[in-house]
Backbone bond lengths (Angstrom), bond angles and torsions (degrees), N, CA, C in turn:
res aa  C-N    CA-C-N  psi(-1)  N-CA   C-N-CA  omega(-1)  CA-C   N-CA-C  phi
1 M - - - 1.478 - - 1.518 109.27 -
2 S 1.329 117.40 136.63 1.450 121.61 178.48 1.522 110.17 -62.63
3 A 1.358 115.85 143.59 1.468 120.17 179.88 1.522 111.37 -66.29
4 T 1.338 116.97 -20.97 1.468 119.82 -179.00 1.518 112.51 -81.27
5 F 1.348 117.33 -17.21 1.462 120.41 -174.44 1.529 112.16 -64.05
6 P 1.361 119.60 -46.55 1.470 118.95 178.11 1.529 112.51 -61.52
7 I 1.361 116.63 -35.00 1.458 119.76 179.53 1.518 110.35 -63.77
8 L 1.347 115.12 -45.73 1.458 119.42 -179.16 1.519 111.35 -64.63
9 L 1.336 116.44 -38.93 1.463 119.95 177.60 1.525 110.79 -61.40
10 G 1.336 116.64 -39.60 1.458 120.94 -179.98 1.517 111.69 -64.08
11 V 1.339 116.53 -41.46 1.461 120.14 178.90 1.512 110.97 -64.88
12 L 1.346 116.75 -44.24 1.454 120.53 -179.57 1.522 111.26 -65.91
13 A 1.339 117.25 -35.72 1.463 120.48 177.68 1.518 110.18 -64.86
14 F 1.351 115.93 -39.73 1.463 119.93 178.28 1.525 110.55 -63.63
15 A 1.340 116.19 -36.46 1.461 120.83 -179.53 1.515 111.66 -67.06
16 A 1.350 116.95 -21.98 1.463 120.27 -175.31 1.520 113.54 -97.02
17 V 1.364 117.56 5.40 1.465 119.02 -178.82 1.520 110.15 -65.63
18 P 1.347 118.73 153.39 1.463 121.07 179.98 1.517 111.40 -60.69
19 A 1.326 116.58 155.32 1.464 121.22 179.05 1.520 110.07 -62.94
20 R 1.341 115.09 144.50 1.463 120.10 179.19 1.520 110.30 -74.40
21 A 1.310 116.22 170.65 1.459 120.38 174.35 1.521 109.09 -59.36
22 E 1.334 116.95 151.76 1.458 119.67 -175.70 1.524 110.54 -74.47
23 L 1.321 115.29 122.04 1.451 121.84 174.52 1.521 108.19 -102.36
24 I 1.327 115.98 134.52 1.452 122.05 -177.29 1.527 109.76 -120.58
25 S 1.324 115.38 135.25 1.459 121.67 176.37 1.522 109.70 -100.21
26 L 1.332 116.25 129.70 1.456 122.75 172.59 1.525 106.53 -117.43
27 S 1.322 117.24 122.11 1.464 120.20 -177.35 1.513 110.36 -135.75
28 A 1.321 115.89 155.54 1.453 122.13 177.86 1.522 108.59 -152.50
29 S 1.339 115.12 159.59 1.465 120.00 178.23 1.516 109.47 -147.66
30 G 1.329 116.30 162.88 1.451 121.53 179.90 1.508 110.43 175.29
31 T 1.336 116.80 -155.50 1.459 121.89 177.09 1.525 109.42 -130.30
32 I 1.320 115.40 153.77 1.460 120.90 -179.40 1.536 109.78 -66.05
33 N 1.322 116.18 130.92 1.456 122.50 -177.07 1.533 111.31 -67.50
34 P 1.337 117.82 140.52 1.474 120.74 179.01 1.524 113.73 -60.30
35 N 1.343 117.07 -22.98 1.470 120.04 -178.67 1.525 113.27 -85.80
36 S 1.340 117.19 3.27 1.455 119.71 178.43 1.523 110.87 -66.19
37 T 1.335 114.92 153.66 1.454 119.95 170.99 1.519 108.56 -59.76
38 A 1.314 117.52 133.37 1.456 121.62 -175.15 1.525 111.45 -61.34
39 S 1.335 116.05 141.75 1.459 121.89 174.54 1.520 107.98 -139.49
40 T 1.303 116.71 135.80 1.463 119.87 177.69 1.520 111.61 -69.34
41 T 1.330 116.30 -21.05 1.471 120.84 -178.38 1.515 111.67 -87.99
42 I 1.354 117.61 -40.27 1.462 122.10 -176.36 1.526 108.73 -128.15
43 P 1.327 118.15 85.70 1.474 119.77 179.60 1.524 111.98 -74.06
44 A 1.310 117.07 165.31 1.460 122.50 176.86 1.526 110.29 -56.69
45 G 1.336 116.02 143.40 1.451 121.20 -179.48 1.520 114.64 87.29
46 T 1.343 117.49 -2.37 1.461 120.65 179.68 1.534 110.32 -73.11
47 P 1.336 119.44 130.77 1.465 120.38 174.66 1.523 110.99 -65.22
48 W 1.326 115.91 141.51 1.469 121.50 175.65 1.519 108.92 -133.63
49 R 1.339 115.45 161.14 1.454 121.56 175.34 1.521 108.32 -153.27
50 F 1.344 116.99 143.78 1.457 119.12 171.63 1.519 109.57 -139.40
51 E 1.323 114.03 157.08 1.467 122.00 174.06 1.517 108.32 -142.34
52 I 1.323 116.35 136.28 1.460 121.55 171.84 1.519 107.82 -127.15
53 I 1.329 116.45 139.66 1.467 121.81 177.50 1.519 108.03 -115.31
54 Y 1.340 116.46 130.38 1.456 120.57 -178.65 1.519 110.45 -129.97
55 N 1.329 113.70 157.62 1.462 122.88 -176.94 1.529 108.82 -100.95
56 T 1.328 116.86 116.27 1.461 120.36 -176.62 1.529 112.87 -73.66
57 D 1.331 117.97 -6.65 1.466 120.84 174.28 1.525 112.04 -82.07
58 A 1.333 117.72 -9.78 1.463 120.72 -179.35 1.531 110.38 -64.98
59 P 1.323 117.47 141.55 1.475 120.22 -177.70 1.524 112.55 -75.02
60 D 1.316 115.51 151.89 1.459 122.30 172.31 1.526 108.00 -78.89
61 R 1.326 116.72 115.60 1.462 121.61 -176.25 1.532 111.35 -105.46
62 D 1.346 116.50 34.56 1.456 120.00 -178.39 1.522 112.93 -60.93
63 F 1.333 116.41 -27.42 1.469 119.74 -179.37 1.522 111.70 -62.58
64 E 1.339 117.84 -19.42 1.465 120.24 177.47 1.530 110.74 -63.37
65 L 1.328 116.97 -30.21 1.459 120.87 179.76 1.513 113.12 -100.44
66 T 1.335 116.59 -34.63 1.466 119.83 -172.64 1.526 113.87 -100.12
67 G 1.340 117.82 -13.51 1.459 120.99 -178.62 1.518 113.16 90.25
68 T 1.323 117.18 -31.89 1.465 122.87 177.09 1.522 108.69 -139.36
69 P 1.331 118.27 156.30 1.468 119.62 178.05 1.526 111.75 -57.75
70 D 1.334 115.69 137.47 1.462 121.98 -177.70 1.530 108.64 -122.19
71 P 1.330 119.12 114.58 1.467 121.08 -177.20 1.518 113.82 -68.86
72 T 1.328 118.27 -7.14 1.467 120.62 179.81 1.525 112.53 -103.89
73 F 1.347 116.66 3.49 1.468 119.45 -175.84 1.520 110.04 -146.45
74 G 1.334 116.38 129.72 1.457 120.72 177.15 1.517 111.20 -118.71
75 L 1.327 116.37 135.92 1.465 122.21 177.54 1.525 108.10 -122.79
76 Y 1.326 116.01 119.02 1.459 121.12 -176.60 1.523 109.08 -126.98
77 D 1.339 115.06 115.42 1.454 120.51 -179.00 1.525 109.02 -137.83
78 N 1.319 116.71 -164.28 1.467 120.55 -177.56 1.524 112.61 -107.41
79 E 1.328 116.09 19.40 1.451 120.24 -178.61 1.519 113.22 -91.99
80 G 1.328 118.25 -11.60 1.457 121.75 -178.28 1.517 112.31 -87.43
81 A 1.326 115.70 -172.99 1.464 121.35 -178.60 1.521 111.79 -63.68
82 I 1.330 117.01 -32.82 1.464 122.07 177.82 1.523 107.91 -119.82
83 P 1.342 118.89 116.94 1.468 120.46 179.02 1.527 111.18 -62.51
84 A 1.329 116.53 137.10 1.462 120.44 179.13 1.522 111.74 -83.12
85 L 1.321 117.89 -38.20 1.459 122.87 -172.84 1.531 109.89 -97.15
86 T 1.329 116.53 122.21 1.468 119.74 -176.31 1.518 113.62 -118.18
87 F 1.343 117.70 -22.80 1.475 119.76 -175.89 1.522 109.14 -158.81
88 F 1.349 116.03 145.93 1.461 121.75 174.84 1.513 108.94 -151.80
89 H 1.324 115.37 139.53 1.465 120.59 173.92 1.518 108.99 -143.31
90 Y 1.335 116.03 135.77 1.459 122.49 175.59 1.522 107.89 -135.43
91 S 1.332 115.53 139.15 1.462 119.15 175.49 1.524 109.51 -144.44
92 A 1.326 115.33 142.05 1.462 123.80 174.42 1.522 106.60 -156.39
93 A 1.343 116.06 116.01 1.461 121.12 -175.09 1.535 109.10 54.97
94 T 1.316 117.51 -126.57 1.471 120.15 -178.91 1.525 112.29 -89.21
95 Y 1.347 116.86 -2.77 1.461 119.35 179.32 1.518 109.54 -85.79
96 E 1.341 115.91 130.63 1.466 119.79 -177.52 1.523 109.65 -153.74
97 V 1.320 116.39 140.79 1.455 121.54 176.95 1.525 108.70 -142.96
98 T 1.329 116.66 141.09 1.458 122.75 177.61 1.527 109.40 -133.63
99 L 1.320 116.75 128.86 1.461 123.42 171.19 1.522 105.12 -115.80
100 D 1.339 117.16 111.84 1.460 119.37 -172.60 1.528 113.62 -118.58
101 D 1.322 115.83 20.53 1.458 120.69 177.05 1.525 108.22 -147.82
102 A 1.317 116.45 145.95 1.462 119.65 -178.64 1.527 112.09 -58.00
103 T 1.333 117.35 -29.60 1.467 120.31 -178.98 1.526 112.38 -76.46
104 D 1.328 118.28 -10.06 1.466 120.63 179.23 1.530 112.45 -73.51
105 F 1.328 116.88 -23.63 1.457 120.66 -174.96 1.528 110.07 -79.82
106 G 1.327 115.28 124.17 1.453 120.17 -174.13 1.519 113.56 -83.70
107 P 1.343 116.71 -176.25 1.467 121.71 -179.41 1.522 112.02 -55.27
108 F 1.326 115.52 142.67 1.463 124.15 177.30 1.531 113.74 69.28
109 S 1.340 117.53 10.36 1.462 120.06 171.46 1.525 108.00 -75.12
110 A 1.327 117.16 127.87 1.465 119.68 -174.66 1.516 110.81 -167.67
111 I 1.328 114.77 161.92 1.456 122.40 167.67 1.527 107.44 -112.87
112 H 1.329 116.76 126.59 1.465 122.27 175.75 1.524 108.55 -106.59
113 I 1.319 116.25 133.58 1.460 122.12 176.76 1.526 108.91 -116.07
114 S 1.325 116.64 121.56 1.469 120.96 177.03 1.521 109.37 -101.30
115 F 1.339 115.26 129.24 1.461 121.41 -179.98 1.522 108.12 -132.20
116 G 1.320 114.40 56.29 1.450 119.46 -177.77 1.509 109.66 -138.56
117 G 1.366 117.32 -117.09 1.446 120.91 179.88 1.513 113.46 -58.54
118 T 1.326 116.71 -36.43 1.459 123.08 175.16 1.514 108.24 -131.57
119 H 1.312 116.90 139.09 1.457 119.93 170.25 1.527 107.11 -84.61
120 A 1.331 117.02 124.53 1.454 118.73 -174.19 1.525 112.02 -149.59
121 I 1.315 114.52 148.75 1.466 123.40 170.72 1.515 106.59 -112.57
122 D 1.320 116.54 124.88 1.465 121.59 -177.30 1.524 107.91 -127.79
123 I 1.333 116.77 118.52 1.465 122.01 -175.89 1.519 109.23 -116.74
124 N 1.334 116.70 127.41 1.453 122.16 176.07 1.527 109.19 -130.38
125 L 1.335 116.11 125.39 1.463 120.43 -176.04 1.520 110.22 -130.14
126 N 1.334 114.65 134.79 1.460 122.12 176.80 1.524 109.33 -131.43
127 A 1.306 115.88 132.91 1.468 121.89 175.05 1.525 106.13 -160.66
128 A 1.325 114.73 78.62 1.470 120.96 -169.70 1.521 112.81 -55.80
129 A 1.319 117.48 -34.90 1.461 120.02 -176.36 1.520 113.07 -80.88
130 L 1.337 117.62 -14.51 1.462 120.58 -173.83 1.523 113.79 -111.54
131 F 1.342 118.62 -26.71 1.464 120.23 174.23 1.529 108.98 -75.36
132 P 1.327 118.84 118.06 1.468 118.86 176.96 1.528 110.13 -61.87
133 P 1.326 118.58 144.58 1.467 120.63 178.02 1.527 110.53 -68.42
134 L 1.317 116.56 156.36 1.465 123.09 175.10 1.517 108.91 -116.61
135 D 1.314 116.04 119.11 1.467 120.87 -178.70 1.524 110.75 51.64
136 G 1.336 115.42 38.40 1.448 120.91 178.04 1.507 115.09 80.54
137 R 1.350 117.89 7.93 1.463 121.39 -177.02 1.521 111.02 -112.08
138 A 1.345 116.49 140.84 1.461 120.89 177.83 1.524 109.97 -65.03
139 V 1.348 116.40 150.94 1.463 121.33 -171.90 1.530 110.84 -128.34
140 S 1.324 116.23 143.51 1.464 123.31 167.34 1.532 107.23 -132.05
141 F 1.341 116.94 -178.60 1.468 120.78 -174.40 1.521 109.93 -131.37
142 H 1.332 115.43 141.16 1.457 121.45 175.54 1.526 109.17 -141.74
143 A 1.320 116.58 139.73 1.467 121.71 172.73 1.517 108.36 -143.74
144 D 1.333 116.22 141.48 1.463 119.26 174.80 1.517 109.61 -143.17
145 F 1.330 114.26 144.14 1.458 122.49 -178.55 1.525 107.30 -134.82
146 G 1.335 116.76 119.90 1.462 120.32 -173.95 1.512 113.13 -118.48
147 D 1.330 115.36 137.97 1.463 122.60 177.17 1.524 108.66 -120.95
148 F 1.318 117.03 109.63 1.465 121.39 -178.37 1.529 112.41 -83.13
149 S 1.338 117.41 -9.28 1.464 120.30 -179.68 1.521 112.46 -86.30
150 H 1.343 117.06 -5.99 1.468 123.02 175.85 1.543 111.69 60.05
151 S 1.329 116.17 42.55 1.462 118.44 -173.58 1.529 114.83 -119.79
152 I 1.330 119.20 -13.35 1.463 118.19 -169.37 1.529 113.99 -87.92
153 F 1.336 118.87 -21.98 1.463 121.18 -177.53 1.521 111.36 -114.09
154 T 1.316 115.15 156.47 1.463 121.31 171.10 1.523 111.26 -115.34
155 S 1.343 116.87 -3.64 1.464 122.15 178.56 1.512 107.62 -165.33
156 D 1.351 115.53 -175.85 1.465 119.59 177.67 1.529 111.58 -94.32
157 A 1.339 117.56 21.11 1.466 121.93 179.06 1.530 110.28 -77.14
158 L 1.328 116.05 162.63 1.461 120.33 173.60 1.528 108.92 -59.57
159 P 1.328 118.53 134.18 1.467 120.42 -173.10 1.526 112.97 -69.76
160 T 1.335 114.73 140.22 1.469 122.09 176.60 1.526 111.22 -128.81
161 N 1.322 117.96 -2.63 1.461 122.63 -175.18 1.526 110.50 -72.33
162 T 1.334 117.16 110.05 1.465 121.01 -177.28 1.526 112.49 -73.19
163 A 1.330 117.79 -8.14 1.473 120.76 178.34 1.527 111.88 -80.69
164 I 1.340 118.01 -12.31 1.462 120.84 179.07 1.526 109.27 -69.11
165 G 1.324 116.44 128.82 1.458 121.82 179.10 1.512 110.86 -143.68
166 L 1.329 117.46 -169.87 1.462 120.46 -178.51 1.527 111.91 -57.95
167 A 1.334 116.44 -36.78 1.461 119.91 -177.95 1.524 112.54 -67.41
168 S 1.341 117.61 -11.35 1.460 121.27 179.97 1.524 112.39 -77.01
169 F 1.332 116.85 -14.92 1.466 120.62 -172.13 1.520 111.64 -114.69
170 Q 1.328 114.44 150.57 1.451 120.78 174.46 1.529 112.28 -109.56
171 D 1.318 115.23 -7.36 1.465 119.70 179.36 1.523 108.06 -155.78
172 A 1.335 116.43 141.87 1.468 119.34 179.45 1.525 109.62 -166.28
173 S 1.316 115.55 154.91 1.463 121.41 172.04 1.520 109.00 -155.35
174 V 1.324 115.89 147.98 1.463 122.96 175.44 1.520 106.25 -128.58
175 T 1.326 116.49 119.66 1.458 120.07 -164.33 1.522 112.76 -134.39
176 L 1.340 115.63 131.31 1.457 121.38 162.97 1.525 106.52 -89.10
177 L 1.315 116.54 138.06 1.456 120.63 -174.12 1.526 111.11 -119.72
178 P 1.336 117.00 79.71 1.472 117.67 168.45 1.519 108.17 -69.25
179 S 1.328 116.90 148.45 1.454 119.21 -179.65 1.529 109.75 -57.61
180 G 1.332 115.89 128.49 1.456 121.03 178.42 1.514 115.05 86.52
181 G 1.331 118.95 8.54 1.461 119.24 -179.81 1.511 111.76 -167.91
182 A 1.338 116.75 -178.22 1.457 121.94 179.94 1.519 109.27 -148.72
183 I 1.321 116.78 137.40 1.458 122.78 177.14 1.524 106.03 -122.27
184 F 1.337 117.59 109.47 1.457 118.44 -166.24 1.524 112.60 -138.77
185 G 1.327 113.74 165.12 1.444 123.01 168.38 1.515 107.80 -122.85
186 S 1.327 117.48 133.76 1.464 121.75 178.68 1.517 109.79 -94.27
187 L 1.328 116.86 176.22 1.459 120.93 -179.52 1.523 110.79 -57.15
188 N 1.331 117.28 -37.97 1.466 120.31 -179.16 1.517 112.98 -67.33
189 D 1.328 116.57 -19.21 1.465 120.75 -179.55 1.529 112.24 -96.73
190 M 1.338 117.44 -1.95 1.459 120.20 -174.61 1.529 111.39 -88.18
191 T 1.332 114.51 146.13 1.460 120.57 -179.39 1.525 112.88 -115.32
192 S 1.325 118.23 -15.21 1.473 119.16 179.37 1.513 110.77 -157.96
193 F 1.329 114.75 152.57 1.463 123.82 170.34 1.511 106.20 -149.41
194 K 1.323 116.53 130.01 1.470 119.37 -174.74 1.516 110.79 -145.47
195 I 1.333 115.95 137.41 1.463 123.38 170.16 1.527 107.01 -117.65
196 A 1.326 116.96 128.84 1.467 119.94 -176.31 1.517 110.21 -152.29
197 P 1.336 117.93 144.43 1.471 120.24 173.25 1.521 110.30 -64.44
198 V 1.325 115.94 145.31 1.462 121.01 174.96 1.525 107.67 -81.78
199 P 1.336 118.88 122.70 1.468 120.19 -177.06 1.525 111.93 -60.54
200 E 1.321 115.96 142.35 1.457 121.89 174.14 1.522 109.37 -90.75
201 P 1.348 117.86 153.23 1.465 119.30 171.96 1.521 108.73 -58.86
202 S 1.319 117.26 128.36 1.459 120.59 -175.42 1.518 111.57 -80.31
203 T 1.335 115.31 153.48 1.465 120.74 175.37 1.507 110.53 -60.42
204 C 1.340 116.29 -35.94 1.461 120.20 179.80 1.523 110.44 -62.44
205 A 1.350 116.68 -43.48 1.466 119.57 -179.99 1.512 110.96 -63.58
206 L 1.343 117.34 -40.23 1.461 120.21 178.95 1.519 111.11 -66.03
207 A 1.336 116.89 -36.34 1.463 119.86 178.02 1.517 110.98 -65.28
208 I 1.348 116.63 -37.32 1.465 120.70 177.68 1.520 110.01 -63.76
209 I 1.352 116.74 -40.64 1.470 120.23 177.08 1.525 109.95 -60.23
210 G 1.338 116.11 -43.81 1.462 119.96 179.10 1.505 112.10 -61.44
211 L 1.343 117.00 -38.90 1.462 120.38 179.45 1.521 110.66 -65.76
212 H 1.334 116.86 -40.04 1.463 119.81 177.96 1.521 111.08 -63.15
213 V 1.347 115.91 -41.39 1.470 119.57 177.66 1.513 110.34 -59.50
214 L 1.326 115.65 -44.12 1.459 121.00 -178.98 1.520 111.05 -62.54
215 L 1.342 116.93 -45.87 1.466 120.44 -178.47 1.519 111.33 -65.39
216 L 1.334 116.13 -42.05 1.465 119.09 179.37 1.514 111.50 -63.78
217 S 1.340 115.55 -38.94 1.463 119.14 179.52 1.524 110.70 -64.84
218 R 1.312 117.64 -39.96 1.457 120.87 179.61 1.520 111.38 -66.65
219 R 1.354 116.13 -39.66 1.456 119.35 179.04 1.519 111.24 -65.15
220 A 1.321 115.76 -35.47 1.463 119.20 -179.47 1.517 111.78 -68.27
221 G 1.344 116.97 -26.37 1.447 120.50 -179.52 1.506 111.72 79.17
222 P 1.334 117.92 166.90 1.462 121.22 -179.28 1.510 111.00 -68.68
223 P 1.308 118.93 145.82 1.467 121.44 178.10 1.518 110.24 -68.73
224 T 1.314 114.34 152.20 1.462 118.56 175.17 1.507 109.43 -69.91
225 T 1.333 115.92 161.84 1.463 119.93 -176.71 1.518 110.92 -59.46
226 G 1.365 116.67 -40.24 1.452 120.22 -177.55 1.510 112.73 -69.93
227 A 1.354 117.33 -29.26 1.463 120.01 -175.72 1.517 112.72 -90.57
228 R 1.345 117.79 -16.44 1.456 120.22 -171.87 1.514 112.17 -60.20
229 H 1.328 117.40 -45.30 1.457 120.05 -176.27 1.528 110.90 -66.49
230 K 1.337 117.15 -35.70 1.466 119.48 178.19 1.529 110.28 -66.57
231 T 1.335 117.76 -39.32 1.444 121.11 -179.61 1.519 111.61 -62.31
232 W 1.328 116.92 -49.04 1.458 120.10 -178.94 1.524 111.50 -69.59
233 A 1.327 117.43 -28.68 1.454 119.75 178.73 1.520 110.97 -65.08
234 R 1.361 115.34 -37.16 1.453 118.32 179.15 1.524 110.89 -68.82
235 V 1.326 118.18 -33.20 1.448 121.71 177.68 1.518 109.87 -70.45
């Protein structure tokens, strides 16, 4: 049997694994509101952008706050069996922060979904060791998007509707929260809002990787008798 055959089988087997849980990206952009508390790092009018990625398989943990499940309120954090928050990035001028692992999100980091008097998305993130300070002050993140027409949600689940956009909301803010102040963009300062599935690695891309492995192995030629045992030992 060719030495490349097991490698190719492994790549094809990886390509056939079941689809992962659905990851959803929520992103928005705009400019810092003139009424924000002044910052030497992020002055008014500075463009900003953020993205958060969440796992829709994460459980609704609203009972942690209400005592019993509440169909009008969803609480999604990283304290359950499946972490809800998997990635976050914010940038404005030279200020930038990235949380790229579920363990990066600190206590009380969560997404709240309101499905009652107002339909709303409320995001609160804390990661004291990873958010750079602003003017010597510790920073956290808050964003909220409110729909008073009660039209954007059908439940208190994490949103997946890609039709939701800026026009869906009547009120919104995206805020960095240094202690003692706020640096924010309001709905009037926002230029985009988007919900989209995070693309999965395609089977086609994995097949291309397998083909490259096969071609490289053929170019390398068969190992010599003396080197063969060392090669397999390393594997």
